C-alpha positions as CSV (number, residue, x, y, z in Angstrom):
1,M,225.2,126.6,48.1
2,T,228.1,125.7,45.8
3,L,227.8,124.6,42.2
4,D,231.4,123.7,41.7
5,P,232.2,120.3,40.0
6,L,232.1,117.3,42.4
7,Q,235.3,116.0,43.9
8,G,237.3,114.1,41.2
9,F,235.5,115.9,38.3
10,K,236.6,119.0,36.5
11,D,235.6,121.4,33.7
12,Y,238.0,121.5,30.7
13,L,237.9,125.0,29.2
14,P,239.4,126.3,26.0
15,P,242.1,125.9,24.9
16,D,242.6,122.7,27.0
17,A,239.3,121.1,25.8
18,G,240.5,121.6,22.2
19,A,243.9,120.0,23.0
20,R,242.1,117.0,24.5
21,S,239.9,116.7,21.5
22,Q,242.9,116.8,19.2
23,L,244.5,114.0,21.1
24,R,241.4,111.8,21.0
25,S,241.2,112.4,17.2
26,R,244.8,111.3,16.8
27,W,244.2,108.2,18.9
28,R,241.3,107.2,16.7
29,A,243.2,107.9,13.5
30,I,246.2,105.9,14.5
31,A,244.1,102.9,15.7
32,R,242.3,102.9,12.3
33,R,245.6,103.2,10.5
34,A,246.7,100.0,12.3
35,G,243.5,98.1,11.2
36,F,241.4,98.5,14.4
37,T,237.7,99.3,14.0
38,E,235.7,101.2,16.6
39,L,233.2,99.8,19.1
40,E,230.9,102.1,21.0
41,S,229.0,101.0,24.1
42,P,226.5,102.5,26.6
43,S,227.7,104.7,29.5
44,V,225.3,103.0,32.0
45,E,225.2,99.2,32.4
46,R,223.9,96.5,34.7
47,L,226.1,96.2,37.7
48,E,226.3,92.4,37.1
49,L,228.3,93.0,33.9
50,F,231.3,94.2,35.9
51,Q,230.8,91.7,38.7
52,V,231.1,88.8,36.3
53,K,234.6,90.0,35.5
54,S,235.8,91.4,38.8
55,G,233.7,89.9,41.6
56,E,230.9,91.5,43.7
57,E,233.4,93.7,45.6
58,I,234.0,95.8,42.5
59,A,230.7,97.6,43.4
60,K,232.6,99.6,46.0
61,E,234.8,101.1,43.3
62,L,231.9,102.0,40.9
63,F,229.3,104.7,40.7
64,S,226.6,102.2,41.2
65,F,223.0,102.9,42.1
66,P,219.4,101.5,41.7
67,D,217.6,102.9,38.7
68,K,214.0,103.9,38.8
69,G,213.0,100.3,38.2
70,G,215.0,99.2,41.2
71,R,217.7,97.5,39.0
72,P,221.3,97.8,40.2
73,V,223.2,99.7,37.5
74,T,226.5,101.6,37.2
75,L,228.3,104.2,35.3
76,V,230.9,102.3,33.1
77,A,234.4,102.1,34.6
78,E,236.0,100.1,31.8
79,T,235.0,98.9,28.4
80,T,236.5,95.4,28.5
81,P,233.4,93.6,29.8
82,Q,231.3,95.4,27.2
83,L,233.8,94.3,24.5
84,A,233.5,90.7,25.7
85,R,229.7,90.8,25.6
86,A,229.7,92.3,22.1
87,F,232.1,89.7,20.9
88,V,230.0,86.8,22.4
89,E,227.0,88.2,20.5
90,R,228.9,88.0,17.2
91,A,231.4,85.2,17.9
92,K,230.0,82.8,15.3
93,A,229.8,85.3,12.5
94,E,232.9,87.5,13.2
95,P,236.0,86.8,11.1
96,L,239.1,86.4,13.2
97,P,241.0,88.1,14.5
98,V,238.8,90.9,15.8
99,K,240.7,94.1,16.2
100,W,238.5,96.6,18.1
101,F,239.2,99.9,19.8
102,T,237.0,102.0,22.1
103,S,237.5,105.7,23.1
104,A,235.3,106.5,26.0
105,R,234.6,108.6,29.0
106,L,234.7,106.4,32.1
107,W,233.9,106.7,35.8
108,R,235.4,105.1,38.9
109,Y,234.5,105.9,42.5
110,E,237.9,106.1,44.2
111,E,239.9,108.6,46.1
112,P,241.1,111.3,43.6
113,Q,244.8,111.6,43.3
114,A,247.3,113.4,41.0
115,G,246.7,111.8,37.6
116,R,243.7,109.7,38.9
117,T,240.3,111.4,38.7
118,R,236.8,109.9,39.1
119,E,236.0,110.8,35.5
120,F,238.6,110.1,32.8
121,G,239.0,109.4,29.2
122,Q,240.6,106.1,28.0
123,L,241.5,104.4,24.7
124,N,241.3,100.6,24.6
125,L,242.9,98.4,21.9
126,D,241.9,94.8,21.9
127,I,242.6,91.8,19.7
128,L,240.5,88.7,20.0
129,G,240.8,85.3,18.4
130,A,244.6,85.3,17.8
131,P,247.1,83.3,19.9
132,P,250.2,84.8,21.4
133,P,252.6,86.5,20.7
134,L,251.8,88.3,17.5
135,P,248.9,90.3,18.9
136,E,251.2,91.5,21.7
137,V,253.6,92.9,19.2
138,E,250.8,94.6,17.2
139,L,249.4,96.2,20.4
140,L,252.8,97.5,21.5
141,L,253.6,99.0,18.1
142,T,250.2,100.7,17.9
143,A,250.4,102.0,21.5
144,A,253.9,103.4,20.9
145,R,252.7,105.2,17.8
146,I,249.8,106.7,19.7
147,L,252.1,107.9,22.5
148,D,254.6,109.3,20.0
149,E,252.1,111.2,17.9
150,S,250.5,112.5,21.1
151,G,253.8,114.3,21.8
152,A,255.5,111.7,24.2
153,E,258.1,110.4,21.8
154,G,261.4,109.8,23.7
155,L,259.7,110.3,27.1
156,Y,258.8,106.8,28.0
157,D,259.8,103.1,28.1
158,L,257.6,100.1,27.4
159,R,258.0,97.4,30.0
160,V,256.9,93.8,29.4
161,N,256.8,90.6,31.4
162,D,254.9,87.3,31.5
163,R,252.8,86.1,34.5
164,E,253.8,82.5,33.8
165,L,257.4,83.5,34.0
166,A,256.6,85.2,37.3
167,E,254.7,82.2,38.5
168,G,257.6,79.9,37.7
169,L,259.9,82.4,39.5
170,G,257.7,82.4,42.5
171,K,257.6,78.6,42.7
172,S,261.4,78.5,42.4
173,L,261.6,80.8,45.4
174,G,259.2,78.8,47.5
175,A,256.2,81.1,47.3
176,T,253.1,79.5,48.9
177,D,250.7,82.4,48.0
178,L,251.3,83.3,44.3
179,G,248.7,86.1,44.4
180,A,250.6,87.7,47.3
181,F,253.9,87.2,45.5
182,F,252.5,89.0,42.4
183,R,251.2,91.8,44.5
184,A,254.6,92.2,46.2
185,L,256.3,92.5,42.8
186,D,253.7,94.9,41.5
187,R,254.1,97.2,44.5
188,S,257.8,96.9,44.8
189,P,258.8,100.1,42.9
190,K,257.0,102.2,45.4
191,S,256.8,100.1,48.6
192,G,260.3,100.5,49.9
193,R,262.6,97.7,50.8
194,E,261.2,97.0,54.3
195,A,257.6,96.7,53.1
196,F,258.7,94.7,50.1
197,E,260.5,92.1,52.3
198,R,257.5,92.0,54.5
199,D,255.2,91.4,51.6
200,L,257.5,88.6,50.3
201,A,257.6,86.9,53.7
202,G,253.8,87.0,53.7
203,A,253.8,85.2,50.3
204,G,255.8,82.4,51.9
205,L,259.4,83.3,50.9
206,S,262.2,82.4,53.3
207,P,264.9,85.1,54.2
208,E,267.3,83.3,51.8
209,A,264.8,83.3,48.9
210,I,264.1,87.0,49.6
211,E,267.8,87.7,49.4
212,R,268.1,85.8,46.1
213,L,265.1,87.7,44.6
214,E,266.5,91.1,45.7
215,A,269.8,90.2,44.1
216,D,268.0,89.5,40.8
217,L,266.1,92.8,41.1
218,A,269.3,94.7,41.9
219,T,270.7,93.4,38.6
220,F,267.6,93.4,36.4
221,G,265.0,95.3,38.3
222,S,265.3,98.6,36.4
223,G,264.6,96.7,33.2
224,V,266.6,94.6,30.7
225,P,267.0,96.2,27.2
226,A,265.5,94.1,24.4
227,P,268.8,93.2,22.8
228,E,270.0,91.6,26.1
229,A,266.7,90.0,27.2
230,A,267.1,86.6,25.5
231,A,270.4,86.0,27.4
232,V,268.7,86.9,30.7
233,L,265.7,84.7,30.0
234,D,268.0,81.8,29.1
235,G,269.8,82.3,32.4
236,W,266.6,81.7,34.3
237,L,265.8,78.6,32.3
238,A,269.3,77.3,33.1
239,R,268.4,77.5,36.8
240,G,265.7,75.0,36.3
241,L,262.7,77.3,36.2
242,P,259.5,75.4,37.2
243,E,256.4,75.2,35.1
244,P,254.8,77.3,33.7
245,G,257.9,79.5,33.7
246,P,259.5,78.1,30.5
247,A,256.3,78.8,28.5
248,G,256.5,82.4,29.6
249,V,260.2,82.6,28.7
250,A,259.4,81.3,25.2
251,R,256.7,83.9,24.6
252,L,258.9,86.7,25.8
253,K,261.8,85.6,23.7
254,R,259.6,85.5,20.6
255,I,258.2,89.0,21.4
256,F,261.7,90.5,21.6
257,E,262.7,88.7,18.4
258,L,259.7,90.1,16.6
259,L,260.4,93.6,17.9
260,D,264.1,93.5,16.9
261,R,263.5,95.0,13.4
262,T,261.0,97.6,14.6
263,S,261.3,101.1,16.1
264,L,260.6,99.6,19.5
265,R,263.9,97.6,19.7
266,D,265.5,100.2,21.9
267,R,262.3,101.2,23.8
268,V,261.1,97.9,25.2
269,L,262.4,96.5,28.5
270,L,262.0,93.2,30.2
271,D,260.9,94.0,33.7
272,L,260.3,91.4,36.4
273,R,258.2,93.8,38.4
274,I,255.4,94.1,35.8
275,V,252.7,91.6,36.7
276,R,249.6,93.8,36.7
277,G,247.3,93.6,39.7
278,F,244.4,91.9,38.0
279,A,243.8,88.1,38.3
280,Y,242.2,87.8,34.8
281,Y,245.6,88.3,33.0
282,T,246.9,84.9,31.9
283,S,250.4,85.5,30.5
284,S,252.0,88.5,28.7
285,V,251.6,91.8,30.6
286,F,253.0,95.3,29.8
287,E,253.0,98.8,31.0
288,A,254.6,102.1,29.9
289,F,256.2,104.7,32.3
290,D,257.9,108.0,31.8
291,K,261.7,107.6,31.8
292,K,262.1,109.8,34.8
293,G,259.8,107.6,36.9
294,E,257.7,110.6,38.1
295,F,254.2,109.5,37.2
296,R,251.8,106.6,37.1
297,A,251.7,104.2,34.2
298,L,250.9,105.7,30.9
299,L,249.3,102.5,29.7
300,G,248.7,98.9,30.9
301,G,247.5,95.7,29.5
302,G,248.2,92.1,28.7
303,R,246.7,88.7,27.6
304,Y,243.4,87.6,29.1
305,D,242.6,84.3,27.3
306,H,239.7,83.2,29.5
307,L,237.6,86.4,29.8
308,V,235.3,85.7,26.9
309,E,234.3,82.4,28.4
310,L,233.2,84.2,31.6
311,F,230.5,85.9,29.5
312,G,229.3,82.7,27.9
313,G,231.5,82.7,24.8
314,P,233.7,80.1,23.3
315,P,237.4,79.7,24.4
316,T,239.0,82.7,22.8
317,P,242.5,84.0,23.1
318,A,242.5,87.7,23.7
319,C,244.9,90.5,24.4
320,G,244.4,94.3,25.0
321,L,245.7,97.5,26.6
322,A,244.4,100.8,27.8
323,I,245.8,104.3,27.5
324,G,244.4,106.9,30.0
325,D,244.3,110.6,29.4
326,Q,245.2,111.8,32.9
327,T,248.7,110.6,33.2
328,L,249.5,111.3,29.6
329,E,248.4,114.9,30.1
330,R,250.7,115.3,33.1
331,V,253.7,113.8,31.3
332,L,253.2,116.0,28.2
333,R,252.7,119.2,30.4
334,A,255.8,118.4,32.4
335,N,257.8,118.2,29.2
336,D,256.3,121.2,27.4
337,A,254.7,118.9,24.9
338,W,251.0,119.6,25.6
339,P,249.1,120.6,22.4
340,V,248.3,124.2,21.9
341,G,244.5,123.5,21.8
342,E,242.1,124.6,19.1
343,P,243.9,125.5,15.9
344,P,243.8,129.2,14.9
345,V,241.0,130.2,12.6
346,D,242.2,130.5,9.0
347,T,240.1,133.5,7.9
348,Y,238.4,136.3,9.8
349,V,235.6,138.0,7.8
350,V,235.2,141.7,8.6
351,A,232.2,143.8,7.7
352,V,233.5,147.4,7.2
353,T,230.1,148.8,8.2
354,P,226.9,147.3,9.5
355,A,225.5,147.5,5.9
356,E,227.9,144.7,4.8
357,Q,227.1,142.3,7.7
358,A,224.8,140.1,5.5
359,V,227.5,139.7,2.9
360,A,230.0,138.9,5.6
361,F,227.8,135.9,6.7
362,E,227.5,134.9,3.0
363,V,231.4,134.9,2.7
364,A,231.9,133.0,5.9
365,E,229.4,130.4,4.9
366,T,231.0,130.0,1.5
367,L,234.4,129.5,3.0
368,R,233.1,126.9,5.6
369,A,231.5,125.0,2.8
370,Q,234.8,124.8,1.1
371,G,236.4,123.3,4.2
372,I,238.1,126.6,5.3
373,S,237.8,127.6,8.9
374,A,236.2,131.1,9.1
375,D,234.7,133.3,11.8
376,L,233.3,136.8,11.9
377,D,232.3,139.5,14.4
378,L,229.0,139.0,16.3
379,M,229.3,142.0,18.6
380,G,228.8,144.8,16.1
381,R,232.3,146.1,16.6
382,P,233.9,148.8,14.5
383,L,236.5,147.9,11.8
384,S,239.6,148.5,14.0
385,R,238.2,146.3,16.8
386,Q,237.4,143.5,14.3
387,L,240.9,143.5,13.0
388,K,242.3,143.4,16.5
389,E,240.1,140.4,17.2
390,A,241.4,138.7,14.0
391,H,244.9,139.1,15.3
392,R,244.0,137.8,18.7
393,R,242.5,134.7,17.1
394,Q,245.8,134.2,15.2
395,A,243.9,134.2,11.9
396,R,246.1,133.9,8.8
397,R,244.2,136.5,6.9
398,A,241.2,138.9,7.1
399,I,238.7,139.4,4.3
400,L,237.2,142.9,4.4
401,V,233.7,143.3,3.0
402,G,233.4,146.9,2.0
403,A,230.9,148.9,-0.2
404,K,233.5,150.0,-2.8
405,E,234.8,146.5,-3.3
406,L,231.4,145.0,-3.5
407,A,230.4,147.5,-6.2
408,R,233.3,146.0,-8.3
409,G,232.4,142.4,-7.4
410,T,235.5,142.0,-5.2
411,L,236.6,141.6,-1.6
412,L,239.7,142.9,0.1
413,E,242.1,140.2,1.4
414,R,244.7,141.3,4.0
415,D,247.6,139.1,5.1
416,L,247.7,139.5,8.9
417,T,251.4,138.7,9.1
418,T,252.8,141.0,6.4
419,G,249.9,143.5,6.2
420,E,249.8,143.2,2.4
421,Q,246.4,143.6,0.7
422,R,244.9,142.6,-2.6
423,E,241.5,142.3,-4.1
424,I,239.9,138.9,-4.7
425,L,236.8,137.9,-6.5
426,R,233.7,137.9,-4.3
427,S,232.6,134.7,-6.1
428,A,235.9,133.0,-5.0
429,P,236.6,134.0,-1.4
430,D,238.8,130.9,-1.1
431,G,241.5,133.2,-2.3
432,R,241.7,133.2,-6.1
433,G,242.5,136.7,-7.1
434,A,240.6,139.1,-9.3
435,H,242.7,138.0,-12.3
436,G,242.6,134.3,-11.4
437,V,246.0,134.4,-9.5
438,P,246.1,131.8,-6.8
439,P,247.3,132.9,-3.3
440,A,250.7,132.0,-1.9
441,P,250.6,128.9,0.3
442,A,249.5,129.5,3.9
């Protein structure tokens, strides 16, 4: 018998669990800083909730099962359907725009791969009720701040496109199956030239049209920097881009114009290959990749203006993105940017003998109440072993509780970096000295 975690699942031990917790805390703080408010939803839902959005076949990709009442239910694989349901419930009373975020643990039943597990954490940012393209800019700015403050600053590019531009491009090339054309573009970075040409032929493109598209991708396929994007987009318009291509061009030009005075000016690329493989996206789409191109997308999202209607709500423009924890962790580790984990304890309280253990608990409790992290020995170790443990825990200082000091109403504070010691008042273990002298900054 084995009790190891199931395939696609894993334990996160210290200090990695602490590092992951730090990242999630940063994500929440940054989302709130940008005016997003948090939505929390169940971890188990009716299977139909996800089939409304993605069709009945989605059940093959979910951890779905009948509950004890025989109802088909599933572990939640994404929070967007839950968000749409919650919005429909409050649509008439909710001031627009709605800016919600979710930070959730999710489950998807698929073949585990590097950076793609069956259980994962994900942050979603969504804006409902606001037309394009201002929400797109807000999402890109907030997502970039999240990646930067997670440690990925300078390691990635944001890539944007518009599905209506891609549709116009496909029509201009004679595509008879636009869904197949989108899938061919989406897979092109990894499919190889032969497979790409085969996919394009399957979408209805002639050999001449395939050659024209490959020439465009050779010129622009690696991404067009924001300052040059307007000229490239105008070039496609000049070719007589069919509808709805011009609308996509107009949106993208406005996005780049709005980003021109932000920190993203040099980090956002126009990329023809970004179309996202989900049919519910209606126009703007975006992804982020590490600059070396070694990993999966760090984030993905776009505009989904008809999703709320699928859940019985009113016509509602909507836009959102998701940042997953698995690929971000791989990118950060590969670049020595993974957080150290749980922060060191500030103060380690040492009972010189067992007789002082009760006071040691009192001191630790007082420090914790003052917002100072404090720990103490629970093993009954001698003084030397307690001090060794304080060093192992990278504590800033040790507070020694000894009989002689207690008789004077004091404690002994030891700086664990310099070894310097001084007496402090027992009534003020936060560090005010026996003569009211505050300690040096930590």
